[in-house]
N, C-alpha and C positions, 0 to 999 in steps of 0.2 A: 473204322469203328462201325458196328452194326447194332442198332437198337430196336427194341420191340415196344409198342404201345407207349408213345411219348406222353400221352395224357393231355395234350393241348392240341385238339383236333382242328387244324386249319381247314380240313375238308368240310367239317360241320359249319364253320363260319362262312365258307364260300357258298354252301347250299342255302344257308339262311339269307345271305346277301342276294342270291338269285331269286329268292321267293319274295323279296320286298315289293312294295307297291310301285306304281308307274313313276312317281316322283323320284324315287330312289334309282330306278332304272335310267331315268333321264340324267341324273347326276353321273352315273357310271359312264354313260355315252359321252357326256361332256368331258370327263376325265380322259377317256380313251381318244376322243377327237383331238384333244390338245397333244396327246402323246404321238398320235399319227403325224400331226403337223410338224412337231419338233423332229421326229425321226426322218421325215421326208427332207426337211431343210438341212439336216446334218449329213444324210447319206444318199439322197436321191429317191426317186419314186418307184424304183424297181425292187420289190422284196427279194428277188433272187440274188441281188447284189448288195442288199442292205439288211443285214441280220437283225438289227434293232427294229426295223419296220416289220419284218416278217414275224417277230415276236409279238409286237403290238397287234398285228392283224390276227394272230392266233388267239391272243387274249380277248380281242374284240369279238371274235366268233364264239369263243367259249362263253361270253356274256350275252350271246344272242343278238349282237348288233347286226342289222341287215347288211347284206353284201353291197347293195347300192349305196348305203350310207358310208360304208368303208371306202368304196371307190370314189365317191364324191369328196370325201375328206382328203384322200391322196391327191386327186386332181386339183382341188382348191389350193392345197399346200404347195404343189408343184408350180402352179401358175400365179401364185400370190407371194412371190419372194419379197416384195416391198411392203407387205401388209403387216398385220399384228405380229409382234415379236414376243415370244414367251421365254422366260428364264426360270431355272430351278432355284429354289431357296428352301433352306431347312431351318426349322425352329426346334428348340429343345426346352423342356420345362418339367414341372412337377404338378401332378394332380394331388388330391387329398391324401394324407398319410404318406407322402413322399413317392407316390406311384410315378415311375419314369415315363415320359411321353416324348416321342419324336414325331414331328410333323413335316412331311415333304410336300411342297407346293410348287405349282407351275403357273406363273402369273405374268400378266402384262402390266401390272401396277403393284410394285412391292410395298408402297405405303398403305394401300388399301388392304392388302393381304396381311401385313404385319398388324394392323389395327384390329382386323377381324379375328386373327389367331389369338392375340393378346386378350381380346374381349371374351373369347371362348374359355380361355384358362381362368380368367378372373371370375366369370359367372359360375364356374364350377368349383370355386374356392381353391384354385390352383395358382401357379405363377410361372411366367416365362423365365428361363434362366439364360446363362451365357452359352455360346457355342461350345460343345464338348462336355457340358455339365452332366449329361446322362448317357451320351452315346457310348461311353466306355463300358456301360452295363449290357451292351448288345454286341452281337457278332454279325457282321455283314456277310451274307451267304446267298448263293444261288439256291433256289428251292423249287422243286417240282412236286405237284400233288397229282396223284393218279387214282381214279375211281376204280375200285376192284371189279365192279360190274362191267366196266368197259375195257378191262385188261385180259387178254387172252392167254398170257403166259403166267406160269406159276411164280411165286414170290422169290424162290431161290434163283431162278433164271434171270428174273428182273434185277435182283440184287447184284448178281455177278456182271450183268450187262452194264449197270450203272457204275459199279466200282472199277471195272476194267477200263472205263472211259473217263475217269477223273473224278467220280463222286467220292466223297469222304464219309458219308453216313447214309444209312438206309433204315427207315422206320416203318413199322407196320402197325396200322390202326385197325379197328374192327371192320371198317368199310373202305379204307383207302391205304395207299402207300405214299411215303414221302421220301424224296431223294434230295440230299443236301450236298452242296459242293462249294469250293472256293469260287468267288466271283470270277477269277481269271479262267476257270475251267467251265464256266457257264455255257458258252457256245458249243464246246466240244461235247458236253453231256447232253445238251439239248438236241444236237444233230444226231447223236447216237440213239437216243430214245425215239426221235421222229423217224429215223431210218428203219427202226425195228417195228414201226407201225403202232407205237404206243400213243394213245390219246391222252393228253394231259389236261386235267381240269384247271390247273394253274401252273405257270412257269414264270418266275420272276427273280430279280435280285431283291432281297428283303433284309430286314433287321430282326434277328432272332434273340430274344432275351436270354441272358446267361442263367438267370434265376427268375422265378415268378413270385409275386407278392399277393398274399391273401388279404381281402378286405372283409371285416366282420361288422363294421359300423355302418348302419343303414344310411346315416346322413352323408358319410364319406362316399358310399356307393352311389347315392343320388347325385352328389356333386360331380363325381367322375363321369357318370353317364351323361350328365348335362354337357360337360366339356366335349365328350366324344360325339354326342349328337350334333352339337353346334359345328364342330369341325367337319362332320360327315355331310352337313347341309351346305357347306361352303364350296362353291364351284372351283375355287383356286386350289383347294386342298386335294392332293392326289392320294397320299397314303398316310395313315397314322399308325405308329407302332407304340406299344406300351407293354409293361410287364405285370399287368393285373391278371391274376389267375381267375378268369371268369368262370 
């Protein structure tokens, strides 16, 4: 399936995130540092033999994390096998007007994280639900975002390269391309794009809403933004997915 102009520009969101203040950049570095630690402990410190680590390193560089910070994180994780242990945990719930929200966290204290996430939902007039209550509204996919200005090949060539190597969808925005694949094909598609010299703004396994919901009520929008801001400020929270049509 090939699509044009999806209308939900992940590229615009990434650019906005990169332009945030130093405090926001610090949060991104904390998130990536934890991902590096988990990747090293799961697959070793050599990115050539640890695909997950190589992906996190690429993501870190795309977010302007200094190389020495990345190297320190890898060395610390490799030499600190008995140190802090992080685990992944997912929460699902509803924002105002039934907006579906999924929160992925990486934490060394599940009680603390659960309390903070619940508080973020409550303060925004939302509520935590049971596991599975909203995830059926999303599709888990591999997603690659490519800046048109950094891509030397034309859209048709890029599309065929992606589709020939396991991608299932190709979308063209005004200033970016988006390649979508089944999570099982993520590594194959990633290696094909990298081998072709494609620079990716973002490459990750993500949750894509099947449909988006509009909010026209100002109070509801303020409540939802409050929840999203509180989650964004929490160092334990890695990623937040929602179906609000911003």
